[in-house]
Structure formats: C-alpha cells, structure tokens
N, C-alpha and C positions, 0 to 999 in steps of 0.2 A: 497366822496359819500358813501363809505362803512361805514365810521364812523357814518354818520347821519342815515343810515339805521339801524345799530346796536342800536343807541340811540332811534330811534322810536320803535324798537322791545322791548327794555327794558322798555320804558314808555307806553306800550300798556295798554289802559284803561281796567279795569275789566268789565266783562259782567254782573255781579250781584252787588248788594249793599252789601258790606262786611264791618263788624265792628269788631274791637278788643275791648274787654271790660274787666274791672275788677271792684273791689268794689268802685273805685273812678269815674267811668263813662265809656264812650266809644269813640272811634275814628274811623271815616270812612276811609277806604283805597280806593285809587283811581286807582292805577296801579299794574300790576302783580308783579313787583319787590318788592312791599311792603308786599306781602303775607309772612307769616312765612315760614321758611324753611321746605321743605318736604310736602308742601300743593300745589296741582295742581287743578285748577278750569277750568271747561269748561261750559260756560253759554252764552246765547244769549239775555237775557232780564233782565233789571235793576229791574223789579218788584220782582225778586227772591232775598231773603235776607238771608245772612249768618252771624251768630254771633259766634265769636271765643274767648274763654277766653284767656287772656294774658298768663296764666300759663299752657295752653294746651301743652302736650307733643305730637308733631306730628311726629310719626315715618315714616309713609307713608300714606298720605291722598289724595284721589282723589274724587272730587265732580263734577259730571256731570249732566247737565240739558239738556233735549231734546229741540228742537226749539219750541215745543208747550207747554213747562212748563212755567206757569206764576203764580205769587203770591205765590210761594212756599218758605218754610223756612227751615233753618238748624241751629241748636243750639248745639255747642260743648263746654262743661263746663270744668272747671279746672280738670286736670288729674294728678297732681303732686304726689298724693299718690298711683299711679298705674303705670303700665308699659307704659302707653300712648296708642295712637290709630294708628292702621294699618288697614285702612278701605277703601273700594271702594263703594261710594254712588252714585246711579243713580236714577234720577227722570225721569220717563216716562211721556208721554203726560198727560195734565190735569192741573187744577188749585188747589191751596191751599193744596198741599201735604206738610207734615211737618215731620221732624226728630229732636228729642231732645235726647242728650246723657248726662247723669248726671255727677256729680263730682266723681273723683277717680275711674272711670270705665276704664278697660283695654281691648283692643281688638287686636287679632293677625290674620290679614288677613280676616276680616269679610266683606262680600259682602251684601249690603243693597239696595233693589230695592223698590222704591215707585212709585205711579202714581194714576191718577184718583181721586185726592183729598184724598188719604189715608194718615194716620198719624201713626207714630211710636214713642213711648216714652220709653226710656231705663233709668232705675233708677240709683241711686248712688251706688258706691262700687260693681259694677258687674264685673265678670270675664268671659272673652270669650276666649276659646281655639282657635285652628287653623281651617281654612277652613269652617267657619260657614256661612250660607246663611240665610238672613231674607228677605222675600218677602211679602209686605203688599198689593200688587195688582198684578194681572196676566197681562202679556204682551198682551194677545189676548183674544178675546171674545168667550164664549161658549154659544150657543143658544139652547133653546128647539125647536125641529123641528115643533111641533104643534102650539105653541103660539108665537114663536120668542122672548120669554122672556129671558133676560140675567140671567143665573143661576150661574155665578161665580163672582158676585159683592162682594166686601168686605162689611161686615155688621157692623163692629165695629173697633175701633182703636186697633192697636197692642201695647201691654203694657208688658214690662218686669220689674218686681218689683225690689226694692232695694236688694242688697246683693245676687243676683242670680248668679249661675255659670253654664255656657252653655258649654257642652262638645264638644270634637273634632268632626268635620264634621256633626254637627247637622243642621237641616233645620227647621226654624220657618216660618210657612205659615201665610197667611192672617187670620184675625179674632182670632188670638191667644192672650190671656192675661194670664200672669203668676203672681201669688202672690209673695210677697217678700220672700226671702230665699228659692227659688226654685233651685234645682239641676237638670239639664237635662243631661242624660247619653249620652255618645259618640254615634254618628251615628243615633240619634233619629230624627224622623219626627213628629213635633208637629203641630197638626191641629185644636186644640180646646182650650177652656179656662180651666185653672186650678186655682181655687180660694183658695185652701188650702195651707198655707205657711209651711215651714220646711218639704218639701217632696222631694223625688227623683222621677222623671218621666223618662221613657225610653221606647224605642221600636218604631215600625212603624205599626200603629200610636202609639204615646206615650201614656202611662198610668201610674198611680201611682204605684210604686213598693215598696216604703218604706216611712214611716211617722216618724215624730218627730226626724228629723236629721237637722244638720246645717253643714256648711263648714267653714274652716279656710284657709286663703290665704297662710299660711306657708306650706312648704312641710312636709311630714310625718317625715322626718329626723329632720328638724328644730323643729317641734312641740314636738316630743319625747324628743329631747335633752333639750329643754327649760323646759319641764315639769319635767325632771329628776333633773335639776339644781334648781328647786324651793325649 
C-alpha cells in the first residue's frame, strides 16, 4: 500500500496548464514529477497557464496561485546567457493577471506579487540583485471615506525595459514603467514611470540622479582587466 501511495503522490496532476517550449514547438506537462528541477507550483485551476522555455535555468522558482486566481499567465523565457531565476511569484485573487520574463534575465531572490488583473513585463538581458520586491497590485483595498471610491487601483501595466539593472533591496510598486537601460540604485522605492533610457534612478521615492550612463554585466575587475588587455 505504501508503494502505491508514493506512486500516486509522484503522479499527482498539475493544477495549472504547464507547457515546456523551444523554437521547435511546445509540450504540455501533466504531472508534478515532470516539472523541471527546482520549480515548485501551487495552483488550483487549469485555466492558469505557465509557459517555460526548455533552456530556462531554474535555480529556485516558486509559482503560487490563490484559489480565486483564474485565466492568469506566466511566461519564463530562455535564461542561458544569465545566472538564471531565483524567484517567488504569487498571484492574488482576480482574473487575467500576467507575468512575462524575457531572455537572458537573471534574478536573485526576487519576490513578484500580482493580482486583480495586473500585468508585469520584464525585458531581455535584465539584472536583478538580491531581495527585490515587485508588486503590481495591492493586497487590500483603500477607500475614500466620502465616496467609497477605490483609490489604490493599478492604472497601467508594470514594465521593466531591456538591459535594466535593479539594485539590492529595491521595491518596484504598481504603475511603474522603466525605459530600457535603466539602473535602479540599491534600496530605492520606485513609484512612478521613468521614460528616459540610460539613467540612474535612486531614492525613496526614486528620482533621476544621473543621465547618459549604461551598465556592463562584467565586474569592475573583469572590465578593467579586459580593457587593459585590448
């Protein structure tokens, strides 16, 4: 009996519709043991769809959907050119929330919270330091006492442009859109849109502190040595 119990646990059906894809097509996974190593999934509804690139480097990935999450999407692209993904993604109540993480983007312990139909699009070749939080929707409602109007609704998609570098312990709040090649300083709290590329933003709330800059994924030591060898 113990053998059959373990077999049933191993072949537990996935709660979401999960697909592994590459340039040649995609394959649907049916059971938990078919998930790539280091990916844990908590889901209660097949209408939620997850697409994972075959070459994704999953260092530690948790994707959790609440019981009231429906028709939500998660797209994780090829990360072979980066350190891979260490992320905790949570979908709060609501329908049609979406997360997309582009090619060659690396994350180190990033927490992403979506809900209420909010969407988050993270570009290609982005670098995320440690203990970063992205919240595209609030967990609770804030009301105007006089009108009962909801005053903390998300108003636009959260977008982080290609080649952006997000510093240690930064917080990206709802309604944030960052241009490509944006650098976010450590400990920043980003609360609004920044449409100018090649900038450093920092502070609480974050503001532009330097323009006409770019970052290189090599360390200062590596970069200096390679420039000297040219």
